[in-house]
C-alpha positions in Angstrom: 0.0 0.0 0.0 1.4 3.4 -1.0 0.1 6.6 0.5 -1.4 9.1 -1.9 -2.4 6.4 -4.4 -5.6 4.4 -5.0 -3.9 1.4 -3.4 -4.4 3.2 -0.1 -8.2 2.6 -0.4 -8.5 -0.4 -2.8 -6.8 -3.8 -3.2 -8.1 -4.1 -6.8 -10.8 -3.1 -9.1 -12.7 -4.6 -12.0 -14.9 -2.9 -14.6 -17.1 -3.8 -17.6 -20.1 -2.6 -19.6 -23.3 -4.4 -18.8 -24.5 -6.6 -21.7 -28.1 -7.3 -22.4 -27.9 -10.8 -20.8 -26.3 -9.3 -17.7 -28.9 -6.6 -17.4 -31.5 -9.3 -17.7 -29.8 -11.2 -14.9 -29.8 -8.1 -12.7 -33.5 -7.7 -13.1 -34.5 -11.4 -13.0 -34.6 -13.7 -10.0 -31.2 -15.3 -10.8 -29.0 -12.6 -9.4 -25.8 -14.3 -10.4 -23.0 -13.2 -12.7 -21.5 -16.1 -14.5 -18.2 -16.0 -16.5 -16.5 -13.9 -13.8 -13.2 -15.8 -13.7 -11.3 -12.6 -14.1 -12.5 -11.5 -10.7 -10.2 -14.0 -9.1 -7.5 -11.3 -9.6 -9.1 -9.3 -6.8 -11.4 -11.7 -5.0 -9.1 -14.7 -5.0 -10.1 -18.4 -5.2 -13.0 -19.1 -3.0 -13.1 -22.0 -0.6 -16.8 -22.6 -0.2 -19.0 -19.5 -0.3 -17.3 -16.2 0.6 -19.5 -13.4 1.7 -18.6 -9.7 1.1 -20.3 -6.7 2.7 -20.9 -4.4 -0.2 -21.9 -0.7 -0.6 -23.8 -0.2 -3.8 -24.1 3.1 -5.7 -26.1 4.1 -8.8 -24.7 7.2 -10.4 -26.2 9.5 -13.0 -25.7 13.1 -14.1 -29.3 14.0 -13.2 -28.9 13.3 -9.5 -26.5 15.2 -7.3 -26.6 12.4 -4.8 -26.2 8.7 -5.7 -28.8 6.0 -5.0 -27.1 4.0 -2.2 -27.7 0.7 -0.6 -25.9 -1.9 1.5 -26.0 -5.6 0.5 -24.1 -8.9 0.8 -22.4 -10.4 -2.2 -21.4 -14.1 -2.4 -18.4 -15.3 -4.3 -18.1 -19.0 -4.9 -17.1 -21.8 -7.3 -20.2 -23.7 -8.5 -18.0 -26.7 -9.5 -16.0 -27.0 -6.2 -18.1 -29.9 -4.8 -17.9 -31.8 -8.1 -14.2 -31.6 -8.1 -13.9 -32.7 -4.5 -16.4 -35.5 -4.8 -16.1 -36.8 -8.4 -12.8 -35.3 -9.5 -14.5 -33.2 -12.2 -11.7 -30.9 -13.3 -13.9 -27.8 -14.0 -14.2 -24.4 -12.4 -17.2 -22.1 -12.6 -17.0 -19.0 -10.6 -20.1 -17.0 -9.8 -21.0 -13.8 -8.0 -24.4 -13.7 -6.3 -26.1 -10.5 -5.3 -29.6 -9.6 -4.0 -32.1 -7.3 -5.5 -31.6 -3.6 -4.5 -32.7 -0.2 -5.6 -29.3 0.2 -7.2 -29.6 -3.0 -9.3 -33.1 -2.2 -10.4 -31.8 1.0 -12.0 -29.2 -0.8 -14.1 -29.5 -0.9 -17.9 -27.7 -2.2 -20.9 -24.3 -0.5 -21.5 -24.2 1.0 -18.0 -20.7 0.9 -16.4 -20.3 -1.7 -13.7 -17.3 -1.3 -11.3 -16.5 -3.8 -8.5 -13.7 -2.5 -6.2 -12.2 -4.6 -3.3 -11.7 -2.2 -0.4 -8.9 -2.3 2.1 -11.3 -3.1 4.9 -12.3 -6.3 3.1 -15.7 -5.0 1.8 -16.7 -4.2 -1.8 -17.7 -1.0 -3.4 -20.0 -1.7 -6.3 -20.8 1.2 -8.7 -23.3 1.2 -11.6 -23.0 4.4 -13.6 -25.4 5.5 -16.3 -24.2 4.9 -19.9 -23.0 8.1 -21.6 -22.9 10.1 -18.4 -20.1 12.3 -17.3 -19.9 10.5 -14.0 -19.4 7.2 -15.8 -16.5 8.7 -17.8 -15.0 10.1 -14.6 -15.1 6.7 -12.9 -13.4 5.1 -15.9 -10.7 7.8 -15.8 -10.3 7.5 -12.1 -9.5 3.8 -12.2 -7.7 3.9 -15.6 -10.1 1.9 -17.8 -9.7 3.4 -21.2 -11.3 0.5 -23.3 -14.2 -1.6 -22.1 -15.3 -2.8 -25.5 -14.7 -6.5 -24.9 -17.4 -8.5 -23.1 -15.5 -9.6 -19.9 -14.2 -7.8 -16.9 -11.1 -5.7 -17.1 -9.2 -6.1 -13.8 -6.5 -4.0 -12.1 -4.9 -5.5 -9.1 -2.0 -3.0 -8.9 -3.0 0.6 -8.1 0.2 2.4 -7.6 1.1 3.7 -11.1 1.3 7.4 -11.9 -2.3 7.1 -13.2 -3.4 6.0 -9.7 -1.9 9.0 -7.9 -4.6 10.9 -6.0 -4.6 14.5 -6.9 -7.0 17.4 -6.7 -9.4 16.2 -9.5 -9.4 12.5 -8.5 -10.0 13.4 -4.8 -13.3 15.0 -5.7 -14.4 12.0 -7.7 -13.5 9.6 -4.8 -15.5 11.7 -2.4 -18.5 11.7 -4.7 -18.5 7.9 -4.3 -18.2 8.0 -0.6 -14.4 7.6 -0.1 -13.1 10.0 2.5 -9.7 11.0 1.3 -7.3 11.9 4.2 -5.1 14.8 3.2 -3.2 17.1 5.6 -0.2 19.3 5.9 0.4 19.3 9.7 3.5 21.5 9.5 1.2 24.4 8.8 -1.5 23.7 11.4 0.1 25.6 14.3 0.8 28.6 12.0 -2.8 28.6 10.7 -4.3 28.4 14.2 -2.2 31.4 15.4 -2.7 33.4 12.2 -6.5 32.8 12.0 -7.1 32.8 15.8 -8.5 29.3 15.8 -11.3 29.8 13.3 -11.9 29.9 9.5 -11.0 33.2 7.8 -12.8 34.4 4.7 -12.1 32.5 1.5 -10.2 35.4 0.0 -7.8 35.6 3.0 -7.3 31.9 3.0 -6.6 31.8 -0.7 -4.0 34.5 -0.2 -2.4 32.5 2.6 -2.3 29.3 0.5 -0.5 31.2 -2.3 2.0 32.6 0.2 3.1 29.0 1.2 4.3 28.5 -2.4 6.6 31.5 -2.8 8.6 30.0 -5.6 5.5 30.1 -7.9 5.0 33.2 -10.0 1.6 34.1 -11.5 3.5 35.1 -14.6 4.9 31.6 -15.1 2.9 28.7 -16.6 -0.7 29.7 -15.6 -2.2 26.2 -16.0 0.3 24.6 -13.6 0.3 27.5 -11.2 -3.4 27.5 -10.9 -3.6 23.8 -10.1 -0.7 24.1 -7.6 -2.5 26.9 -5.8 -5.8 25.0 -5.7 -4.1 21.8 -4.5 -2.3 23.6 -1.8 -5.4 25.5 -0.6 -7.4 22.3 -0.5 -4.8 20.5 1.6 -4.4 23.4 4.0 -8.2 23.8 4.3 -8.7 20.1 5.1 -5.9 20.3 7.7 -7.5 23.2 9.5 -11.0 21.9 9.0 -10.1 18.5 10.6 -8.7 20.2 13.7 -11.6 22.6 14.1 -14.2 19.8 13.6 -12.5 17.5 16.0 -12.3 20.4 18.6 -16.1 21.0 18.1 -17.0 17.4 18.4 -15.0 16.9 21.5 -17.1 19.7 23.1 -20.1 17.6 22.4 -23.7 18.5 21.6 -25.4 18.6 25.0 -28.6 20.6 24.9 -28.9 21.2 28.6 -27.5 20.4 32.0 -29.1 17.0 31.9 -26.7 16.2 29.0 -29.5 15.4 26.5 -28.1 15.3 23.0 -28.7 18.4 20.9 -29.7 16.7 17.7 -30.7 19.9 15.9 -27.4 21.5 16.9 -25.4 18.6 15.5 -27.3 18.6 12.2 -26.9 22.3 11.9 -23.1 21.9 12.5 -22.9 19.1 9.9 -24.8 21.1 7.3 -22.5 24.1 7.9 -19.5 21.9 7.3 -20.9 20.6 4.0 -22.0 24.0 2.8 -18.6 25.6 3.5 -16.9 22.8 1.5 -19.2 23.3 -1.5 -19.0 27.1 -1.6 -15.4 27.5 -0.8 -13.9 25.6 -3.8 -15.6 27.8 -6.4 -14.7 31.0 -4.6 -11.1 29.8 -4.2 -10.9 29.1 -7.9 -12.2 32.7 -8.7 -9.7 34.2 -6.2 -6.7 32.5 -7.8 -7.8 33.3 -11.3 -8.2 37.0 -10.3 -4.5 37.0 -9.2 -3.4 35.4 -12.4 -5.3 37.9 -14.5 -4.0 40.9 -12.5 -0.4 39.7 -12.5 -0.5 39.3 -16.3 -2.0 42.8 -16.8 -5.3 41.5 -18.0 -8.1 44.0 -17.3 -11.3 42.5 -15.9 -14.4 43.1 -13.7 -15.5 40.4 -11.3 -19.2 39.8 -10.9 -20.1 43.0 -12.7 -23.8 43.3 -13.5 -25.0 42.9 -17.1 -28.6 42.4 -18.3 -31.4 41.2 -16.1 -29.2 41.4 -13.0 -26.9 38.7 -14.4 -23.4 38.8 -12.9 -20.8 36.9 -14.9 -17.9 35.7 -12.8 -15.4 37.7 -15.0 -16.0 40.3 -17.7 -13.2 41.5 -19.9 -12.0 44.2 -20.3 -14.6 45.5 -17.8 -18.1 46.8 -17.0 -17.6 50.2 -18.5 -16.6 48.8 -21.9 -19.5 46.3 -21.8 -22.1 48.9 -21.2 -20.6 51.2 -23.8 -22.7 50.6 -26.9 -19.9 52.1 -29.1 -17.4 49.5 -27.8 -16.8 46.7 -30.3 -18.4 43.5 -28.9 -15.8 41.4 -30.7 -13.3 42.7 -28.1 -15.6 41.7 -25.2 -15.1 38.3 -23.3 -17.0 36.7 -20.5 -15.9 33.8 -18.3 -18.0 31.7 -16.1 -16.2 29.8 -13.4 -17.6 26.6 -11.9 -15.4 24.1 -10.1 -17.8 21.4 -11.2 -20.3 21.6 -14.0 -23.0 18.9 -14.2 -26.0 20.6 -15.8 -25.2 24.0 -14.3 -23.1 25.0 -17.2 -26.3 26.1 -19.0 -26.6 29.0 -16.4 -23.7 30.7 -18.2 -25.7 30.9 -21.5 -28.0 33.5 -20.0 -25.2 35.9 -18.9 -23.8 38.8 -20.9 -26.1 39.1 -23.9 -23.7 41.3 -25.9 -21.2 38.3 -26.0 -22.6 35.5 -28.1 -19.7 33.1 -27.6 -19.3 32.3 -23.9 -16.4 30.8 -22.0 -16.6 28.5 -19.0 -13.6 27.5 -16.8 -14.0 24.4 -14.7 -11.9 21.8 -12.9 -14.3 18.9 -13.8 -12.7 16.0 -15.4 -14.0 13.8 -18.2 -17.2 15.5 -19.1 -19.1 13.3 -21.5 -18.9 13.7 -25.2 -22.7 14.3 -25.3 -22.4 17.2 -22.9 -19.4 18.8 -24.7 -21.1 18.5 -28.1 -24.1 20.3 -26.7 -21.8 23.0 -25.3 -20.2 23.5 -28.7 -23.7 23.7 -30.3 -24.6 26.4 -27.7 -21.4 28.4 -28.4 -19.9 27.7 -25.0 -16.2 27.1 -25.0 -14.8 25.0 -22.2 -11.5 26.1 -20.5 -9.5 23.7 -18.2 -6.0 23.6 -16.8 -3.9 21.5 -19.2 -3.3 18.7 -16.7 -7.0 17.9 -16.8 -7.2 17.7 -20.6 -5.8 14.1 -20.4 -9.1 12.9 -18.8 -11.0 13.8 -22.0 -11.1 11.9 -25.3 -8.8 12.7 -28.2 -11.8 14.1 -30.0 -12.6 16.5 -27.2 -9.0 17.6 -26.5 -8.7 19.3 -29.9 -11.5 21.6 -28.9 -10.6 22.3 -25.2 -8.9 25.5 -24.4 -6.2 25.8 -21.7 -5.9 28.7 -19.2 -2.9 30.0 -21.0 -4.7 30.0 -24.3 -7.7 31.7 -22.9 -5.5 34.4 -21.3 -3.6 35.0 -24.5 -6.9 35.4 -26.4 -8.2 38.0 -23.8 -4.9 39.9 -24.0 -5.0 40.0 -27.8 -8.5 41.4 -27.7 -7.5 43.9 -25.0 -4.5 45.1 -27.0 -6.4 45.3 -30.3 -6.9 48.9 -31.6 
């Protein structure tokens, strides 16, 4: 097991596309996958019936939260008794599973992933065919080609592809894997600097950048942006873990009789979740603002346009945008969303004077269906170069890097 890699959480993983016969099995009363010999690579050779506690997830782009259910899977060799009693030299491995809400949502060509966890249990994922989340799961585990009918198995998860970084961490957490990241050497400094509480996101972003003094905003913008985001995420989790532990140790007693304050606990939990969700997007905007300013790019942040819309960034600024004599060809707008899902369509209604929109995101492996629709709607996707590798070759030719976007804006700014 190697820290910072998928092997820290999984012993091995198998994946395939569900064929018609397998989808029928899932919905019938049989509930057994046959022809699963490849699973020996992660489940081993069973001696009798081996039971696995499994957490099942059904993922789609339409639902922010997955369908989740616990179940028990059984791994066995249907020919073991015949070999032992009659010396029949045959093996027939099977994987039994019960009916669940997750299995009932499965359909032909959906992605099926079975991962053996370090705690001995299984994580079973079914992801909707053609969805971005299915592509992201494939990218996370390094399955590029699942065209053949059987399982593809990876029992070694310590290659460079398996390193857990900013983007992969978010996918793991979306499937219920809590990734432990910390930079304890900064904890004492942060507690003293921020007086034992969370500062504003802008202040925290500035602090995160200060811990990487060798990086210049005028260097390679794509790499710098990802380094800043990675550092801020690790520092935030370090401080958050300490403050949460401190709050939990104080308990949630509602009164002197030590009755549990359930509402207080739920409110605290919700505040933690909301802070995590809102902070990432704001941090991304904060770091982009520094990149733009350091490279002499003029901009306005959240300036009002029509119908009270406020694009995240407007170039070269609000004054030029509202000047009817200013050539609209020299105007640019940039929406910023750490993750897209279907929310990318919100950008289309912003800045009416600019027909071709730009959206910067950190989301990996958005489906071809979604990016084709973006192109049809005149929305250009911008991502740090490192994340381009999670997209197909066809998509990569269309994606724009942060450096390319900044060069385009500067050219428009300098045009006479």
